[in-house]
C-alpha positions in Angstrom: -31.4 2.6 64.0 -32.8 3.7 67.3 -34.1 0.6 69.2 -36.0 2.4 71.8 -39.6 1.1 71.8 -38.9 -1.3 68.9 -40.5 -4.7 69.3 -38.3 -7.7 68.7 -38.8 -11.5 68.5 -35.8 -13.6 69.2 -36.3 -17.3 68.5 -34.4 -19.6 70.8 -34.0 -16.5 72.8 -33.5 -17.9 76.3 -30.0 -19.5 75.9 -26.7 -19.0 74.2 -26.6 -16.6 71.3 -30.3 -16.1 71.6 -30.1 -15.2 75.2 -27.2 -12.8 74.7 -29.1 -11.2 71.9 -32.3 -10.8 73.9 -30.3 -9.0 76.6 -28.4 -6.8 74.2 -31.6 -5.6 72.4 -33.3 -4.9 75.7 -30.3 -3.0 76.9 -30.7 -0.7 73.9 -34.4 -0.1 74.7 -36.1 -2.8 72.6 -39.2 -4.7 73.9 -38.2 -8.4 73.5 -40.4 -11.5 72.9 -38.2 -14.4 74.0 -39.2 -17.4 72.1 -38.5 -21.0 73.3 -39.6 -24.5 72.3 -38.6 -26.5 75.3 -36.4 -24.3 77.5 -39.1 -22.6 79.4 -37.0 -22.0 82.5 -34.1 -20.5 80.6 -36.5 -18.2 78.7 -38.2 -17.1 81.9 -34.9 -16.4 83.5 -33.8 -14.2 80.5 -37.1 -12.3 80.8 -36.5 -11.9 84.5 -33.1 -10.4 83.8 -34.5 -7.9 81.3 -37.4 -6.8 83.6 -35.1 -6.5 86.6 -32.9 -4.1 84.6 -35.9 -2.0 83.8 -36.8 -3.4 80.4 -39.9 -5.1 78.9 -40.0 -8.7 77.8 -42.2 -11.7 77.6 -41.5 -15.4 77.0 -43.5 -17.2 74.3 -43.5 -20.9 73.6 -43.6 -21.9 69.9 -42.1 -24.6 67.9 -40.7 -22.8 64.8 -41.0 -25.9 62.7 -44.8 -25.5 63.1 -46.3 -22.8 60.9 -49.4 -22.7 63.1 -47.2 -22.1 66.2 -45.3 -19.4 64.5 -48.4 -17.5 63.3 -49.9 -17.7 66.8 -46.6 -16.3 68.3 -46.5 -13.3 66.0 -50.2 -12.6 66.7 -49.5 -12.7 70.4 -46.6 -10.3 70.0 -48.7 -7.8 68.0 -51.7 -8.2 70.4 -49.4 -7.5 73.3 -47.3 -4.6 72.0 -49.1 -3.3 68.9 -46.3 -3.8 66.4 -43.3 -5.9 65.3 -40.1 -4.4 64.1 -37.3 -6.9 64.5 -36.8 -10.6 64.1 -33.8 -12.7 65.0 -34.0 -16.1 63.5 -31.7 -17.8 66.0 -33.4 -21.2 66.8 -31.4 -24.1 65.4 -30.6 -27.7 66.2 -28.0 -30.2 65.2 -27.0 -33.8 65.5 -23.4 -34.8 66.0 -22.5 -37.3 63.2 -19.0 -37.8 61.9 -18.8 -36.2 58.5 -17.4 -39.3 56.7 -20.1 -41.6 58.2 -22.7 -41.2 55.5 -24.6 -44.3 56.5 -25.3 -42.8 59.9 -27.2 -39.9 58.3 -30.9 -40.9 58.5 -33.9 -39.4 56.8 -35.1 -38.4 60.2 -31.9 -36.3 60.7 -32.4 -34.5 57.4 -36.1 -33.9 58.1 -35.6 -32.7 61.7 -32.7 -30.3 60.9 -34.3 -28.8 57.8 -37.7 -28.5 59.6 -36.1 -26.3 62.3 -33.1 -24.7 60.7 -34.5 -23.8 57.3 -38.3 -24.1 57.2 -38.5 -22.7 60.7 -36.7 -19.6 59.7 -38.9 -19.3 56.6 -42.0 -19.7 58.7 -40.9 -17.0 61.1 -39.8 -14.6 58.4 -43.1 -15.0 56.5 -45.3 -14.6 59.5 -43.3 -11.6 60.8 -43.2 -9.8 57.4 -47.1 -9.9 57.3 -47.2 -7.6 60.4 -43.9 -5.8 60.4 -43.6 -2.0 60.2 -41.9 -0.2 57.3 -38.1 -0.2 57.9 -38.2 -3.5 59.8 -35.2 -5.9 59.9 -34.6 -9.7 60.1 -31.3 -11.4 60.9 -30.9 -15.1 60.3 -28.2 -17.1 62.1 -26.1 -19.1 59.6 -22.8 -20.8 60.3 -19.4 -21.2 58.8 -20.4 -24.8 58.4 -22.6 -23.7 55.6 -19.6 -22.1 53.9 -16.9 -24.7 54.5 -19.1 -27.8 54.5 -17.5 -28.9 57.8 -19.6 -29.0 61.0 -21.3 -31.1 63.6 -22.9 -33.2 60.8 -23.4 -33.2 57.1 -27.1 -32.3 57.4 -26.3 -29.4 59.7 -23.7 -27.9 57.3 -26.1 -28.3 54.4 -29.0 -26.8 56.4 -26.9 -23.7 57.2 -25.9 -23.3 53.5 -29.6 -23.3 52.9 -30.0 -20.5 55.5 -27.5 -18.4 53.6 -29.4 -18.9 50.4 -32.7 -18.2 52.2 -31.3 -14.9 53.4 -30.6 -13.7 49.9 -34.0 -14.8 48.6 -35.9 -13.2 51.5 -33.9 -10.0 51.0 -35.2 -9.8 47.5 -38.7 -10.9 48.3 -39.2 -8.5 51.2 -37.5 -5.4 49.9 -37.8 -2.5 50.3 -40.0 -2.9 53.4 -37.9 -5.4 55.3 -34.1 -5.8 55.4 -32.8 -9.4 55.7 -29.2 -10.2 56.6 -27.3 -13.2 58.0 -24.7 -13.5 60.8 -22.4 -16.4 60.2 -20.6 -17.5 63.4 -17.7 -19.9 63.7 -17.0 -21.7 66.9 -18.9 -20.1 69.8 -18.5 -20.9 73.5 -22.1 -22.1 74.2 -23.6 -25.3 75.5 -23.3 -26.8 72.0 -19.8 -27.7 73.1 -21.0 -29.6 76.1 -18.8 -32.7 76.5 -16.3 -31.4 73.9 -14.7 -28.6 75.9 -11.2 -30.0 75.4 -11.8 -29.9 71.6 -12.8 -26.2 71.9 -9.7 -25.4 73.9 -7.5 -27.0 71.3 -9.1 -25.0 68.6 -8.6 -21.6 70.2 -4.8 -21.2 69.7 -5.2 -22.1 66.0 -7.5 -19.1 65.4 -6.1 -15.7 64.3 -7.5 -14.0 67.4 -6.6 -17.1 69.5 -9.9 -17.1 71.3 -13.3 -18.7 70.8 -16.0 -16.2 70.1 -18.6 -15.7 72.9 -22.3 -15.5 72.6 -22.0 -11.8 73.4 -19.6 -11.3 70.4 -22.2 -12.8 68.1 -25.1 -10.8 69.7 -23.3 -7.6 69.1 -22.9 -8.4 65.4 -26.7 -9.3 65.3 -27.7 -6.0 66.9 -25.4 -4.1 64.5 -26.9 -5.9 61.5 -30.4 -5.1 62.7 -29.5 -1.4 62.9 -27.7 -1.0 59.5 -30.4 0.6 57.4 -28.3 0.6 54.2 -27.6 -3.2 54.1 -29.6 -6.2 53.0 -28.9 -9.7 51.7 -25.4 -9.9 53.3 -23.5 -12.5 55.1 -21.4 -11.3 58.0 -18.8 -13.7 59.5 -17.9 -13.7 63.2 -15.3 -16.4 63.7 -12.1 -15.0 65.2 -10.5 -15.5 61.8 -11.3 -19.2 61.7 -12.0 -19.3 58.0 -9.1 -17.2 56.8 
């Protein structure tokens, strides 16, 4: 796929994997709407980087757990650029809870993680699909936690397993107009590791590639999946061999 002039929304697009994806898409000629919920300064900085390099981008505040916010965001994008071609469902949250500590898992944790990580992706996909052009593409961000059951918390792992299932269901529901795929990262060197950097460094030598993936590694996989016109409903793992 030629990304020149294509319009993309990247949720959580100001930091980490989202920020790297926003920059990667802009580098390939896409117009990028950088979504944020609370990280306004990061989103504006990402937009500034894109514009300074000669690209086009805007920052848009929206809480993906709010269907009203999401619908307003998609309308703003179409009003500004006349179309929508690409959606990267990156926005996700977690809570760090020891896996064995079931009593520490509150209803609030379940509700918050599913509202953003699962329902948020559904809200964005539904709103985007209403206005997307023929041949459009969506990439959801899953996690190997959704495959292995091991992650920052039990609700997080289960929410990412739901994202994998959502990808397959959306691929069926939106075909043939919109392709839907999922990138499934393992450990990635982002601010999610803040305070646990030593743990990350201990993990790296145990991986087949002996390195923790970067946000840019995952962004390249996202961009590739967006461009593969013969693929839908697939999970692509980027984990330095962590799950082998």
